[in-house]
C-alpha positions as CSV (number, residue, x, y, z in Angstrom):
1,M,217.9,-106.8,-92.3
2,P,215.6,-109.4,-91.0
3,Y,215.6,-111.4,-94.3
4,L,219.4,-111.8,-94.2
5,D,219.2,-113.0,-90.6
6,L,216.6,-115.5,-91.5
7,A,218.7,-116.8,-94.5
8,L,221.8,-117.0,-92.4
9,A,219.9,-118.9,-89.6
10,N,218.6,-121.4,-92.2
11,W,221.6,-121.7,-94.4
12,S,221.5,-125.5,-94.2
13,F,217.9,-125.4,-95.6
14,L,218.9,-123.3,-98.5
15,A,222.0,-125.4,-99.2
16,A,219.9,-128.6,-99.0
17,I,217.4,-127.2,-101.6
18,A,220.3,-126.6,-104.0
19,A,221.8,-130.0,-103.3
20,F,218.6,-131.9,-103.8
21,Y,217.8,-130.0,-107.0
22,V,221.2,-130.8,-108.5
23,I,221.2,-134.5,-107.4
24,V,217.7,-135.3,-108.7
25,K,218.4,-133.4,-112.0
26,T,221.6,-135.2,-112.4
27,L,220.0,-138.6,-111.8
28,K,217.1,-137.7,-114.2
29,D,219.5,-136.7,-116.9
30,G,221.9,-139.6,-116.4
31,P,221.5,-143.0,-114.8
32,L,217.7,-142.8,-114.4
33,S,216.9,-141.0,-117.7
34,A,213.9,-141.9,-119.8
35,G,216.2,-143.1,-122.6
36,R,218.0,-145.4,-120.3
37,A,214.6,-146.7,-118.9
38,A,213.7,-147.8,-122.4
39,E,216.9,-150.0,-122.5
40,V,217.4,-151.2,-118.9
41,R,214.7,-153.1,-117.1
42,W,215.5,-152.2,-113.5
43,V,215.6,-148.5,-114.4
44,R,212.1,-148.8,-116.1
45,F,210.8,-150.6,-113.0
46,L,212.3,-148.0,-110.7
47,R,210.8,-145.1,-112.7
48,Q,207.4,-146.8,-112.8
49,W,207.0,-147.5,-109.2
50,F,209.3,-144.9,-107.6
51,P,208.7,-141.5,-109.2
52,L,211.8,-139.3,-109.2
53,P,210.2,-136.4,-107.2
54,L,209.7,-138.9,-104.4
55,L,213.4,-139.6,-104.6
56,A,214.1,-136.1,-103.4
57,L,211.9,-136.7,-100.4
58,V,213.6,-139.9,-99.6
59,L,217.0,-138.1,-99.8
60,G,215.6,-135.5,-97.4
61,V,214.7,-138.1,-94.8
62,G,218.1,-139.8,-95.3
63,T,219.9,-136.5,-94.8
64,G,217.9,-135.7,-91.7
65,L,218.9,-139.1,-90.2
66,V,222.6,-138.3,-90.6
67,P,224.0,-137.4,-87.1
68,G,225.4,-133.9,-86.9
69,M,223.6,-132.4,-89.8
70,P,223.2,-128.7,-89.1
71,V,219.7,-127.6,-88.2
72,P,218.4,-124.5,-86.3
73,P,218.1,-125.1,-82.5
74,I,214.3,-125.0,-82.5
75,V,214.2,-127.8,-85.1
76,A,216.6,-129.9,-83.1
77,E,214.2,-129.9,-80.1
78,F,211.6,-132.0,-81.8
79,P,212.1,-135.8,-82.0
80,R,211.9,-136.0,-85.9
81,G,212.7,-132.3,-86.5
82,P,215.8,-132.8,-88.7
83,E,214.0,-135.3,-90.9
84,I,211.0,-133.0,-91.4
85,Y,213.3,-130.0,-91.9
86,Y,215.2,-131.7,-94.8
87,V,212.1,-133.3,-96.3
88,G,210.8,-129.7,-96.5
89,A,213.9,-128.6,-98.3
90,A,213.5,-131.5,-100.7
91,A,209.8,-130.6,-101.3
92,V,210.8,-127.0,-102.1
93,A,213.5,-128.2,-104.5
94,V,210.8,-130.3,-106.4
95,L,208.4,-127.4,-106.4
96,W,211.2,-125.1,-107.7
97,R,212.0,-127.4,-110.5
98,D,208.3,-127.7,-111.5
99,M,207.9,-124.0,-111.4
100,Y,211.0,-123.5,-113.6
101,K,209.6,-126.0,-116.1
102,E,206.3,-124.2,-116.3
103,W,208.0,-120.8,-116.6
104,R,209.9,-122.2,-119.6
105,K,206.7,-123.4,-121.2
106,Y,205.2,-120.0,-120.6
107,R,208.1,-118.3,-122.4
108,G,207.3,-120.5,-125.4
109,E,210.3,-122.8,-125.2
110,T,209.4,-126.2,-126.7
111,T,209.9,-129.1,-124.3
112,D,209.4,-132.7,-125.1
113,P,207.1,-134.2,-122.4
114,D,209.3,-137.3,-122.3
115,S,212.4,-135.3,-121.9
116,D,214.1,-135.0,-118.6
117,R,215.8,-131.8,-119.4
118,G,214.6,-128.5,-117.9
């Protein structure tokens, strides 16, 4: 089973995708929501100049900078390998979220464009 071996070798990548998805979704629904941005000035400023998908990429770089984060041996050989590895996981998490939202639209579920849900 080559796919299972690949998944087990890159378990940290898959775990990071799930973690980034949950973290960014939680921030978008809670402290950095569109409703809160209407009330709080610094949240509005942050959302205007620092889009939330970019937040996942910044979290990816930060995660890669943490010493001892698990990465495959081939990734650890490169000077900035862990950072790129976790930025890739963050990018996949953002892509997954966007694909899920589009799928919900395709199914006919009504979504408010200003809403952070979904």
